[in-house]
PAZAPA-4460 file (N, C-alpha, C; in steps of 0.05 Angstrom, whole numbers, plus 32768, in hexadecimal, padded with zeros to 4 digits):
% residues 133
    n_x    n_y    n_z   ca_x   ca_y   ca_z    c_x    c_y    c_z   seq   type   mol
   7FE4   7E5D   7EE0   7FE4   7E5E   7F03   7FEE   7E7D   7F07     1      M     A
   7FDB   7E82   7F17   7FE5   7EA6   7F27   7FF6   7E9E   7F3D     2      D     A
   8010   7EAC   7F2D   8021   7EA9   7F44   8021   7EC0   7F56     3      K     A
   8007   7EC7   7F64   8004   7ED5   7F7D   7FEF   7EC3   7F8B     4      K     A
   7FF9   7EB9   7FA8   7FE8   7EAF   7FBA   7FDB   7EB9   7FD7     5      K     A
   7FC5   7EBA   7FD2   7FC0   7EBA   7FF2   7FC9   7EA9   8011     6      V     A
   7FDA   7EAA   8017   7FCE   7EA1   8030   7FC0   7EAB   8048     7      I     A
   7FBC   7E95   804D   7FAA   7E9C   806D   7FA1   7E8A   807A     8      N     A
   7FAA   7E91   808D   7FAA   7E72   80B4   7F9F   7E7D   80B8     9      T     A
   7F8B   7E68   80CC   7F7E   7E72   80E7   7F80   7E64   8106    10      S     A
   7FAD   7E67   80FA   7FBC   7E6B   8107   7FCC   7E7D   810E    11      L     A
   7FC4   7E8F   810D   7FC9   7EA6   810A   7FAF   7EC0   810B    12      A     A
   7FAC   7ED8   8114   7FA1   7EE9   8116   7FA2   7EFA   80FA    13      P     A
   7F7A   7EEA   80F3   7F6D   7EFB   80DE   7F81   7F0F   80D8    14      E     A
   7F81   7F1D   80B4   7F91   7F39   80B6   7F68   7F51   80C2    15      A     A
   7F7C   7F61   80D1   7F5E   7F81   80D2   7F5E   7F91   80C0    16      S     A
   7F69   7F82   80A8   7F51   7F9A   8090   7F60   7F95   8075    17      G     A
   7F60   7FA1   805B   7F53   7F98   8044   7F70   7F85   803F    18      P     A
   7F85   7F74   8043   7F93   7F64   8046   7F95   7F50   803F    19      Y     A
   7FB3   7F3E   8038   7FAE   7F24   803C   7FC1   7F20   8055    20      S     A
   7FC2   7F0B   8061   7FE1   7EF7   8075   7FED   7EFB   8065    21      Q     A
   7FF1   7EF6   8053   8011   7EEF   804D   800A   7EE6   802B    22      A     A
   8011   7EE7   8010   8013   7EE8   7FF8   802D   7ECE   8004    23      V     A
   8030   7EC1   7FDE   8032   7EAE   7FDA   803C   7EBF   7FC9    24      S     A
   8052   7EC1   7FB5   805B   7EB7   7FA0   8075   7EB2   7F8E    25      L     A
   8066   7EB3   7F75   8074   7E8C   7F64   8090   7EA3   7F5A    26      Q     A
   80A7   7E94   7F4D   80BC   7EB0   7F52   80CB   7E9C   7F34    27      S     A
   80E0   7EA0   7F21   80E0   7EC1   7F23   80D0   7ED8   7F18    28      P     A
   80D0   7EF0   7F29   80C0   7EFB   7F14   80CD   7F20   7F1F    29      Q     A
   80CC   7F28   7F10   80DE   7F47   7F0E   80CA   7F5B   7F2F    30      R     A
   80D6   7F5D   7F3F   80C7   7F6A   7F51   80D2   7F87   7F56    31      L     A
   80B3   7FA1   7F5F   80B9   7FB3   7F5D   80C0   7FBE   7F73    32      V     A
   80CF   7FD2   7F87   80C7   7FD3   7FA0   80CB   7FF0   7F92    33      F     A
   80AF   7FFE   7FA6   80A9   8017   7FAC   80B7   802C   7FBE    34      V     A
   80B3   8040   7FB9   80C9   804E   7FD9   80BB   805E   7FDB    35      S     A
   80B1   8063   7FFC   809B   806D   8004   8098   8081   7FEE    36      G     A
   8077   8093   7FFD   8070   809D   7FEF   805E   80AD   8005    37      Q     A
   8061   80C9   8002   8050   80E2   8009   803D   80F5   7FF2    38      L     A
   8029   80FB   8005   801D   8108   7FF7   801B   811C   7FFC    39      P     A
   8037   8114   7FD6   803A   813F   7FD2   8026   8142   7FB4    40      I     A
   8016   8158   7FB7   800F   8164   7FA5   8022   8170   7F92    41      D     A
   801C   8163   7F7A   8038   8165   7F5B   8039   817D   7F55    42      L     A
   8023   818F   7F53   802A   81AA   7F4C   8033   81BC   7F50    43      E     A
   8027   81BA   7F71   8045   81CB   7F7F   805A   81C9   7F90    44      T     A
   8061   81A5   7F87   806D   8197   7F9A   8075   8195   7FC1    45      G     A
   804F   81A0   7FBF   805F   819F   7FF0   8042   818B   7FEA    46      K     A
   8048   8186   800B   8046   8174   800A   8017   817F   8010    47      L     A
   800D   816B   8000   7FF0   8172   8003   7FE5   8171   801A    48      A     A
   7FD8   8191   8021   7FC4   8183   803E   7FA2   8179   803F    49      I     A
   7FA1   8168   8041   7F8C   815B   8039   7F78   8148   804C    50      E     A
   7F64   8137   8059   7F5C   8123   8057   7F6D   8107   805B    51      D     A
   7F6D   8107   8071   7F83   80E7   8062   7F7B   80D0   8056    52      I     A
   7F58   80C7   8050   7F4F   80C3   803E   7F60   80D1   8028    53      G     A
   7F60   80E1   801C   7F6B   80ED   8004   7F82   80F2   8005    54      A     A
   7F96   80E9   8018   7FB9   80EC   801B   7FB2   80CA   800E    55      M     A
   7FAB   80BA   802B   7FA8   8098   800B   7FA9   8098   7FF9    56      T     A
   7F8F   80A0   7FF2   7F8D   80A5   7FCA   7FA2   80B6   7FC1    57      R     A
   7FA9   80C7   7FC5   7FC3   80DC   7FC5   7FD7   80BB   7FBF    58      R     A
   7FE1   80AE   7FD0   7FF5   80A0   7FCA   7FF2   8091   7FBD    59      L     A
   7FD3   8085   7FC4   7FD6   805E   7FAF   7FD4   8065   7F8B    60      L     A
   7FC8   8086   7F86   7FD6   808C   7F6E   7FEA   8093   7F5B    61      K     A
   7FFF   8099   7F73   8015   809F   7F71   8020   807E   7F6B    62      S     A
   801E   806E   7F83   8036   8054   7F7F   801B   804E   7F60    63      I     A
   800A   8053   7F5F   8005   8045   7F4B   800E   8048   7F33    64      E     A
   800C   8066   7F24   801C   806A   7F15   803C   8061   7F16    65      V     A
   8052   805E   7F25   806B   8052   7F26   8063   803F   7F21    66      I     A
   804F   8021   7F32   804E   801E   7F20   8045   800D   7EFF    67      L     A
   8036   8021   7EFF   8031   801C   7EDA   804E   8022   7ECA    68      K     A
   805B   8033   7ED5   807C   8031   7EC9   8081   801D   7EC8    69      E     A
   808D   801F   7EDD   8095   8001   7ED9   808F   7FE3   7EC9    70      A     A
   806B   7FE1   7EC3   8066   7FCF   7EB6   8055   7FC0   7ECC    71      G     A
   804E   7FD1   7EE3   8042   7FBD   7EF4   8017   7FD2   7EF4    72      A     A
   8014   7FCD   7F02   7FFE   7FD0   7F18   7FEF   7FCA   7F26    73      S     A
   7FE5   7FD4   7F40   7FCF   7FC9   7F60   7FD8   7FAC   7F6A    74      L     A
   7FCF   7FA2   7F3E   7FC5   7F8D   7F4F   7FE6   7F75   7F4F    75      E     A
   7FF6   7F74   7F43   8010   7F74   7F5E   8013   7F7B   7F60    76      D     A
   8005   7F8B   7F75   8019   7F89   7F94   801F   7F76   7F9F    77      V     A
   8034   7F6C   7FAE   802E   7F58   7FC5   803C   7F61   7FE5    78      V     A
   803F   7F7E   7FE6   803D   7F81   8003   8037   7FA5   8000    79      R     A
   8031   7FB0   8013   8036   7FCA   8012   8039   7FC6   802B    80      V     A
   8044   7FE6   8038   8046   7FED   804D   8048   8010   8057    81      D     A
   802E   8010   806B   8020   8026   806C   803C   8036   8091    82      I     A
   803A   804E   8089   8041   805B   80A2   8033   806C   80A1    83      F     A
   8024   8075   80C2   8023   808A   80C3   801D   8088   80DF    84      C     A
   8016   80AD   80DC   801D   80C2   80F9   7FFD   80C1   8110    85      K     A
   7FE6   80BF   8105   7FD9   80BA   811B   7FC8   8094   810D    86      E     A
   7FD7   807F   811B   7FC2   806E   8112   7FAC   8072   811A    87      L     A
   7FA9   8071   8132   7F94   806A   8144   7F7D   8079   8141    88      K     A
   7F84   809A   812C   7F68   80A6   811E   7F63   8099   810A    89      R     A
   7F72   8095   80EB   7F76   8092   80D6   7F79   8079   80D1    90      D     A
   7F79   805E   80D7   7F7A   8045   80D0   7F5D   8049   80C4    91      F     A
   7F4A   804C   80C9   7F32   802F   80B8   7F2E   8050   80A8    92      A     A
   7F3E   805E   8097   7F3D   806E   8084   7F46   8066   806F    93      E     A
   7F61   8066   807E   7F75   805B   806E   7F5E   8042   805A    94      I     A
   7F64   8032   806E   7F53   800D   806F   7F46   8016   8056    95      N     A
   7F2F   8032   8054   7F16   802D   8049   7F1C   8033   8030    96      K     A
   7F32   803C   8028   7F3D   8052   8010   7F4F   8040   8006    97      E     A
   7F55   8035   8017   7F7A   801C   800A   7F5E   8005   7FF7    98      Y     A
   7F57   7FF6   8004   7F3E   7FE7   8000   7F27   7FDE   7FE7    99      A     A
   7F2D   8007   7FE1   7F2A   8007   7FC6   7F32   800C   7FA8   100      L     A
   7F4F   8009   7FB5   7F61   8010   7F9C   7F72   7FED   7F9A   101      H     A
   7F71   7FE2   7FB7   7F79   7FBA   7FB6   7F62   7FAF   7FB4   102      F     A
   7F56   7FA9   7F9A   7F37   7F9E   7F99   7F32   7F80   7F88   103      T     A
   7F53   7F76   7F84   7F49   7F57   7F7D   7F4E   7F48   7F91   104      G     A
   7F43   7F28   7F92   7F4E   7F19   7F9C   7F5D   7F17   7FB4   105      A     A
   7F77   7F14   7FA3   7F88   7F13   7FBE   7F9E   7F2E   7FC3   106      V     A
   7F94   7F37   7FE3   7FA3   7F54   7FE9   7FB9   7F45   7FEA   107      K     A
   7FC9   7F65   7FE9   7FEA   7F66   7FF0   7FE8   7F5D   8019   108      P     A
   7FFD   7F48   801A   8008   7F52   802F   8008   7F75   8033   109      A     A
   8014   7F7D   8050   8008   7F97   8061   8011   7F91   8078   110      R     A
   801E   7FA7   8081   8026   7FB5   809D   8020   7FC0   8096   111      Q     A
   8014   7FD5   80B9   8008   7FF2   80BF   801B   7FF7   80D7   112      T     A
   8023   800D   80CD   803F   8013   80E9   8035   8032   80EF   113      V     A
   802E   803A   810A   803C   804C   8115   8047   8064   8111   114      E     A
   8058   807D   8115   8075   807E   8116   806C   809E   8120   115      V     A
   8080   809E   8129   8089   80BB   8135   8089   80D6   8124   116      A     A
   809D   80CC   8100   80A0   80DF   80F4   8099   80DE   80DC   117      C     A
   8095   80F1   80C3   8098   80D8   80AA   80A3   80FE   80A1   118      L     A
   80B2   80F4   808A   80C7   8112   807F   80AA   812A   806B   119      P     A
   80A9   8147   8078   80A4   8152   8075   8085   8157   8086   120      L     A
   8090   8148   8091   8075   8149   80AE   805A   813B   8095   121      G     A
   8064   8129   808D   8050   8119   807E   803C   810C   809B   122      S     A
   8025   8101   8093   8015   80F2   80A2   8014   80D0   8099   123      P     A
   8018   80D5   8086   8013   80B2   8073   802E   80B6   805A   124      L     A
   803C   80A4   8061   804E   8095   8047   8045   806F   8048   125      E     A
   8043   8076   8030   8041   8055   8027   8050   8045   8010   126      I     A
   805A   803B   8013   806F   802D   7FFE   806C   800A   7FF7   127      S     A
   8072   7FF5   7FED   8064   7FE6   7FDB   8077   7FD8   7FCC   128      C     A
   8077   7FB7   7FC5   8084   7FB5   7FB6   8071   7FA0   7F9D   129      I     A
   807D   7F9D   7F95   8061   7F8C   7F6C   8075   7F81   7F67   130      A     A
   806B   7F68   7F62   8075   7F55   7F4D   806C   7F52   7F37   131      A     A
   8074   7F56   7F15   8077   7F65   7F01   806A   7F3D   7EF2   132      I     A
   8054   7F4A   7EE2   8053   7F25   7EE1   8061   7F1D   7ED4   133      P     A
***
């Protein structure tokens, strides 16, 4: 039996992007809590200056390698939190790139929040929770 199950109800608003209203998880499983990632260039150690799609891709790749180190993958992610400084401008582009990385039938639950300030002046930060099978 699959341990993740999509929870959707017509009694609540539909998801406005590539994510689930909720995901239920059959326990016990080991959970991995990935801290907020910033678009840091590994060669320079500084904030990468690039468009929001490229930043989203960079952050999701960072999350992917962190999960791999923990024995998990993006398929195991059950929750994603996105913090963005310019949500009105960047939401569609973030969703476009996000959808390329979360392609399974069960999309993680997600919240996307506009914030006034992020570390190092970053316009974007992404964190997640994964359940290792």
